[in-house]
C-alpha positions in Angstrom: 125.3 80.7 162.9 124.9 81.8 166.5 124.1 79.0 168.8 123.4 81.0 171.9 122.5 84.7 172.1 121.8 86.5 175.3 120.8 90.2 175.4 120.4 92.3 178.6 119.6 89.1 180.6 118.7 89.9 184.2 117.8 87.0 186.5 116.1 87.2 189.9 115.5 84.9 192.8 112.6 85.8 195.1 112.4 89.2 193.3 116.0 90.0 194.0 118.2 90.4 190.8 121.3 88.2 191.0 122.4 88.5 187.4 122.4 91.9 185.7 122.3 92.8 182.0 124.3 89.9 180.6 124.9 90.0 176.9 127.1 87.7 174.8 126.9 85.3 171.8 128.2 81.8 171.4 128.9 80.7 167.8 127.8 77.3 166.7 130.5 74.7 167.3 132.3 77.1 169.8 133.3 76.2 173.3 132.6 79.2 175.5 133.3 79.6 179.2 131.6 81.6 182.0 134.3 82.3 184.5 134.3 83.8 187.9 134.3 83.2 191.7 131.5 81.2 193.4 128.3 83.3 193.6 129.1 85.4 190.5 126.0 84.1 188.7 127.6 81.7 186.3 125.4 78.7 187.0 122.3 80.9 187.2 122.8 81.8 183.5 122.8 78.2 182.5 119.6 77.6 184.6 117.9 80.4 182.8 118.8 79.1 179.4 117.5 75.6 180.3 114.3 77.0 181.9 115.2 76.2 185.5 115.5 79.8 186.6 112.2 81.3 185.3 112.3 84.8 186.7 114.3 86.6 184.1 114.0 89.5 181.7 115.9 90.3 178.5 116.3 87.9 175.5 117.5 84.3 175.3 117.8 82.7 171.9 119.2 79.2 171.3 119.8 78.0 167.8 117.4 80.7 166.5 114.6 79.7 169.0 113.4 82.1 171.8 113.8 80.3 175.1 110.8 79.9 177.5 110.7 80.8 181.2 109.9 77.1 181.8 111.6 73.8 180.6 110.6 73.5 176.9 110.4 70.0 175.4 111.2 71.2 171.9 114.3 73.0 173.1 115.4 70.0 175.2 115.9 68.0 172.0 118.5 70.5 171.0 120.0 71.7 174.3 121.0 69.5 177.3 122.7 70.2 180.6 125.4 68.2 182.5 125.3 69.1 186.2 128.2 69.4 188.6 127.4 66.6 191.0 127.3 63.1 189.4 126.2 61.7 192.7 123.2 63.8 193.0 122.1 64.0 189.3 121.3 60.3 188.9 118.3 58.6 190.5 119.7 56.1 193.1 117.0 53.6 192.4 117.2 53.6 188.6 119.6 51.6 186.5 121.7 53.2 183.9 119.4 51.8 181.3 116.3 53.4 183.0 118.2 56.7 183.2 119.0 56.7 179.5 115.7 55.4 178.2 113.6 57.9 180.2 114.3 60.7 177.9 113.7 58.6 174.8 110.3 57.6 176.3 109.3 61.2 177.1 110.1 62.3 173.5 108.6 59.3 171.9 111.9 58.1 170.3 112.2 54.5 169.3 115.1 52.1 168.6 116.0 52.5 172.3 118.3 49.5 172.7 120.6 50.6 169.9 120.6 54.2 171.0 121.5 53.2 174.6 124.3 51.0 173.5 125.7 53.5 171.1 125.7 56.4 173.6 127.4 54.2 176.2 130.2 53.4 173.8 130.4 57.1 172.9 131.3 57.9 176.6 133.6 54.9 177.1 131.3 52.5 178.9 130.6 49.0 177.6 127.2 47.2 177.7 128.0 45.7 181.1 127.2 49.0 182.7 123.7 49.2 181.3 121.9 47.5 184.1 124.0 48.8 187.0 122.8 51.2 189.6 124.6 54.5 190.5 126.0 53.1 193.7 127.8 50.4 191.7 129.7 53.1 189.7 132.7 55.3 190.5 132.4 59.1 190.3 133.9 59.2 186.9 131.6 56.5 185.6 128.6 58.3 187.0 129.6 61.5 185.2 130.0 59.5 182.0 126.5 58.2 182.4 125.3 61.8 183.0 127.0 62.9 179.8 125.5 59.9 178.0 122.0 61.0 179.3 122.6 64.5 177.8 123.8 63.1 174.5 121.1 60.5 173.9 118.6 63.0 172.5 121.4 64.1 170.0 121.4 67.7 171.1 123.5 70.4 169.3 124.3 72.4 172.5 125.6 71.2 175.9 125.4 73.4 179.0 128.2 72.2 181.3 128.0 73.3 185.0 131.4 72.6 186.6 131.3 69.1 185.1 134.6 67.9 186.8 134.8 69.8 190.1 133.2 67.0 192.1 135.6 64.4 190.8 139.0 63.2 192.0 141.8 65.0 190.2 142.9 61.8 188.6 139.5 61.5 186.9 139.0 65.1 185.9 141.4 64.9 183.0 139.7 61.8 181.6 136.3 63.5 181.6 137.7 66.7 180.0 139.4 64.7 177.3 136.1 62.8 176.7 134.1 66.1 176.4 136.7 67.5 174.0 136.5 64.4 171.9 132.7 64.4 171.9 132.6 68.0 170.8 134.8 67.2 167.8 133.0 64.1 166.8 129.4 65.4 167.2 130.0 69.1 166.2 128.7 70.2 169.6 128.5 73.7 171.0 129.6 74.0 174.7 128.7 76.7 177.2 130.9 75.7 180.2 130.7 77.2 183.7 133.9 76.9 185.7 136.2 78.7 188.2 139.2 76.6 187.0 141.2 78.6 184.5 143.3 75.6 183.3 140.1 73.9 182.3 139.2 77.0 180.2 142.6 76.9 178.6 142.2 73.3 177.7 138.5 73.3 176.6 137.5 76.7 175.4 137.8 79.2 172.6 136.6 82.3 174.5 135.3 83.3 177.9 133.1 85.8 179.7 134.4 86.8 183.1 131.7 87.4 185.6 131.8 89.4 188.9 128.8 90.0 191.1 126.3 89.0 188.5 127.7 91.1 185.7 130.0 90.2 182.7 133.0 92.5 183.1 134.9 91.2 180.1 134.8 88.8 177.2 138.2 87.6 176.2 139.9 84.9 174.0 141.3 81.9 175.9 144.7 82.9 174.6 144.6 85.7 177.3 145.3 83.0 179.9 148.7 82.6 178.2 149.7 86.2 177.6 147.7 88.0 180.3 145.9 90.3 177.8 143.0 91.2 180.0 141.5 94.7 180.0 139.3 94.7 183.2 140.9 95.0 186.6 138.8 92.1 188.1 139.9 89.9 185.2 143.6 90.7 185.8 143.1 90.1 189.5 141.5 86.7 188.8 144.3 85.9 186.4 147.0 86.8 188.9 145.3 84.7 191.6 145.5 81.7 189.4 149.3 82.1 189.2 149.6 84.1 186.0 150.4 82.7 182.6 149.3 79.2 182.0 151.2 76.6 179.9 149.9 76.0 176.4 147.1 73.4 176.6 148.1 69.7 175.9 146.3 66.4 175.9 145.0 67.0 179.5 144.6 70.0 181.7 
C-alpha cells in the first residue's frame, strides 16, 4: 500500500510558488528522505502534508485519504510530525504529562495514565520525567518527549523535520537509533527531511533530491555508497559530502 502520494504538488507563500510540481510515492513501512540544501523546499512539503502550508495545488494523499488545506483531526490520528527544534516545540509552562495528554483530550481518548507511561517507556524515559517541565530536560530528553507526543495517538506515518539537527553530536546518534527502533517495533512509515547524507544512509530506503523547489532525482539510499546518481545537482551534492559513505552501522 502507498502511505504518501504526491502528484504535481505546487506550494506558494504569499502567492509566490516555492515548491514546484513535486511528485513521488512513499510505500507503507518505508523510510523516505527529502534531501537538499537549506531553502530547497523540503520542510515546506512536510507542512503541506500536515495542513500547515495551506496554499497548494496538486494532489496529496496519505494512507488513501485526500489531505486538506488545513489541519485535519482525522488525519492527525494517522499522521504526526516531529519538528526540528525540541526547545521551541514544547510549551515551556506545561509539564511532560500535560504535553502528552493534550492530544488524548482533544481526540477524546481514554486510559490516559497508561498511555502516557507506555509512550514514555517507548522513547526511553521513565515515569520520573512525567511531571517535569521542558527547562528541566536536556535537549535529547526534550526531543524524546516530542517523539512521544507524536506517537501517543498511535499514528502510522511520522513526518520528521530535521529531527536531530538542533542536538549535540553526541545525542544525535541516540535519537536516530531510537527512531530506527520505533519504526521497526511499530511498523511506521517515515518521511524525513534532512541535509545530512549520513543520516539518510543510516535511516532511509530511498530519497528525493530537491533543488530550488523541485525534485531533480529519486534514488535509492545505496547511491550514497556507490555514487550512482543521474542528475548533475545530485552528483554535486554527493561530492560536497565527501563522496562515498561507509556502509551504515548501529549509529550514523
